[in-house]
C-alpha positions as CSV (number, residue, x, y, z in Angstrom):
1,A,100.2,104.3,89.7
2,A,100.3,101.1,91.8
3,T,103.3,102.5,93.8
4,H,101.1,105.3,95.0
5,I,98.5,103.0,96.6
6,A,98.6,102.4,100.4
7,D,101.5,100.1,101.4
8,M,103.1,96.9,100.1
9,Q,100.8,94.6,102.0
10,V,97.7,96.2,100.6
11,R,99.1,96.2,97.1
12,N,100.1,92.5,97.3
13,R,96.6,91.5,98.4
14,G,94.4,93.8,96.5
15,T,93.7,93.7,92.7
16,M,93.2,96.3,90.1
17,G,89.8,94.8,89.2
18,G,88.7,94.8,92.9
19,S,89.7,98.4,93.3
20,C,87.8,99.4,90.2
21,C,84.7,97.5,91.2
22,Q,84.7,99.1,94.6
23,F,85.0,102.4,93.0
24,L,85.8,105.5,95.1
25,S,86.6,108.8,93.4
26,E,89.8,109.1,95.3
27,S,91.2,105.8,94.1
28,D,94.3,105.8,91.9
29,Y,93.4,103.3,89.1
30,P,90.2,104.9,87.7
31,P,91.9,108.0,86.3
32,V,94.8,106.0,84.9
33,L,92.4,103.5,83.2
34,T,90.2,106.3,81.9
35,M,93.2,108.2,80.5
36,L,94.5,104.9,78.9
37,E,91.1,104.3,77.3
38,A,90.9,100.9,78.9
39,E,88.0,98.5,78.3
40,F,86.3,96.4,81.0
41,E,85.1,92.9,80.2
42,V,82.0,92.1,82.3
43,R,80.4,88.6,82.2
44,G,77.0,87.4,83.4
45,A,74.4,84.8,82.7
46,S,73.3,86.8,79.6
47,G,76.9,86.8,78.1
48,T,79.9,89.0,78.0
49,R,80.0,92.7,77.3
50,R,82.8,95.3,77.1
51,V,82.5,98.6,78.7
52,P,84.8,101.6,78.0
53,A,86.4,103.0,81.2
54,V,84.7,106.3,80.6
55,D,81.3,104.5,81.0
56,F,82.4,102.0,83.7
57,F,82.7,104.3,86.7
58,D,79.5,106.0,87.9
59,S,79.6,107.2,91.4
60,A,80.9,106.1,94.8
61,L,80.7,102.3,95.0
62,V,78.6,102.2,91.7
63,T,80.0,100.9,88.4
64,A,78.7,99.3,85.3
65,V,78.9,95.8,86.8
66,K,75.3,94.8,87.5
67,D,73.9,92.2,90.0
68,G,74.9,88.7,88.8
69,E,77.8,90.0,86.8
70,L,81.6,89.7,87.3
71,L,84.5,91.7,86.0
72,T,86.7,89.2,84.1
73,A,89.3,91.3,82.4
74,I,90.6,94.8,81.9
75,R,92.0,95.5,78.4
76,I,94.4,98.3,77.9
77,P,95.3,99.3,74.3
78,G,99.0,99.2,73.4
79,L,100.9,102.5,73.4
80,A,102.6,104.0,70.4
81,P,106.4,104.5,70.4
82,H,107.7,107.8,71.9
83,T,105.0,107.8,74.5
84,G,105.5,108.9,78.1
85,G,103.1,108.9,81.0
86,A,102.8,110.1,84.6
87,H,100.6,109.6,87.6
88,D,100.6,111.5,90.9
89,K,98.3,112.8,93.6
90,V,98.1,115.3,96.4
91,S,97.4,113.5,99.7
92,R,97.6,114.3,103.4
93,R,100.0,111.4,104.1
94,F,102.3,109.3,101.9
95,N,100.3,106.9,99.7
96,D,97.0,107.9,101.4
97,F,93.9,108.4,99.2
98,G,94.3,111.4,97.0
99,L,92.6,114.7,97.7
100,I,93.0,114.9,94.0
101,S,94.9,112.6,91.6
102,G,95.8,112.6,88.0
103,S,97.3,110.8,85.0
104,A,98.8,112.2,81.8
105,L,100.0,110.6,78.6
106,V,101.8,112.2,75.7
107,T,103.0,110.7,72.4
108,L,105.6,112.8,70.5
109,D,106.4,112.7,66.8
110,D,110.0,113.1,65.6
111,S,109.8,116.9,65.7
112,G,108.7,116.8,69.4
113,R,105.1,117.7,68.6
114,A,102.4,116.1,70.8
115,I,100.4,113.8,68.4
116,D,98.4,112.3,71.2
117,F,97.8,114.0,74.5
118,R,95.5,112.8,77.3
119,V,94.9,113.8,80.9
120,A,92.4,112.6,83.5
121,L,91.8,113.5,87.1
122,G,90.4,111.6,90.0
123,N,88.4,113.2,92.8
124,A,87.7,116.2,90.6
125,A,84.2,115.0,89.8
126,P,82.0,112.1,90.8
127,R,83.8,109.9,88.3
128,P,87.2,110.1,86.7
129,A,87.3,113.1,84.4
130,R,89.2,113.7,81.2
131,I,90.2,117.3,80.9
132,P,89.2,118.3,77.3
133,S,90.4,122.0,77.5
134,V,94.0,120.9,78.4
135,E,94.0,118.1,75.9
136,A,92.8,120.4,73.1
137,A,95.3,123.1,74.0
138,L,98.3,120.8,74.0
139,S,97.5,118.3,71.3
140,G,99.3,119.0,68.0
141,Q,101.7,121.4,69.7
142,V,105.4,121.4,70.6
143,I,104.8,121.7,74.3
144,T,106.5,124.5,76.2
145,D,106.3,125.6,79.8
146,E,104.4,128.7,78.7
147,L,101.9,126.6,76.8
148,V,101.4,124.2,79.7
149,A,100.8,127.2,82.1
150,A,98.2,128.6,79.8
151,A,96.5,125.3,79.3
152,V,96.3,124.3,83.0
153,A,94.8,127.7,83.9
154,R,91.6,126.5,82.2
155,I,91.1,123.4,84.3
156,G,88.4,124.9,86.5
157,D,86.0,124.8,83.6
158,D,86.3,121.0,83.2
159,I,86.1,119.8,86.8
160,N,83.3,119.6,89.4
161,P,84.9,118.5,92.7
162,A,83.0,118.0,95.8
163,T,83.6,119.2,99.4
164,D,84.1,116.4,101.9
165,N,85.7,115.8,105.2
166,H,89.2,115.7,103.5
167,A,89.2,118.9,101.4
168,T,86.9,121.6,100.0
169,A,85.9,121.8,96.4
170,D,87.7,125.2,96.2
171,Y,90.9,123.7,97.5
172,R,90.7,120.9,94.9
173,R,90.1,123.5,92.1
174,K,93.2,125.5,93.3
175,I,95.6,122.5,93.4
176,A,94.4,120.9,90.1
177,P,96.4,123.2,87.8
178,S,99.8,122.6,89.6
179,L,99.2,118.8,89.7
180,V,98.3,118.6,86.0
181,G,101.3,120.9,85.1
182,R,103.6,118.5,87.0
183,L,102.1,115.5,85.3
184,V,102.4,117.0,81.8
185,R,106.0,117.9,82.3
186,T,106.9,114.5,83.6
187,A,105.1,112.7,80.8
188,I,106.9,114.8,78.2
189,L,110.3,114.0,79.7
190,R,109.5,110.3,79.7
191,A,108.3,110.5,76.1
192,K,111.5,112.2,75.1
193,G,113.4,109.5,76.9
194,A,111.5,106.9,74.8
195,Q,112.7,108.7,71.6
196,A,116.4,108.2,72.6
């Protein structure tokens, strides 16, 4: 995901934690960390607490970090063997903020069945959104192109994008299925490569 962010100078000076704390729905890291089920360690005068990614991001420039607190770590659980992932976005210019962005992760068993499947979108709701209809449709399945096409057709029920000066909500709804389909197919190819 980092390779999709701005340019090399910005990537070399910025941090993942800083990007997450200055949360914008079009940022790349929040959907990735939500999909990976990351945990944020926040420290303040009253002690240290851990916040799951799904609860960390609230709305533009608002996170679970309160006044007098500091983000001290981001913990990402290890991934199982035979796991592949993908991240991409639709943007006006190369590596610009995403009009919509997404991340997918799939773990395959030895028969090629998806034993773990996750997908999250950014800029499809006020906070990064997991897509339960697609996850449910593909988990436990040997994933085919036909199954992916049927699953991504349901995305509109799971997202609530906004209209802003970059794109309309309707446009974001229309491009979400093709983005997620591309992510799923890439993640599966990478998971199969991990099986070799």
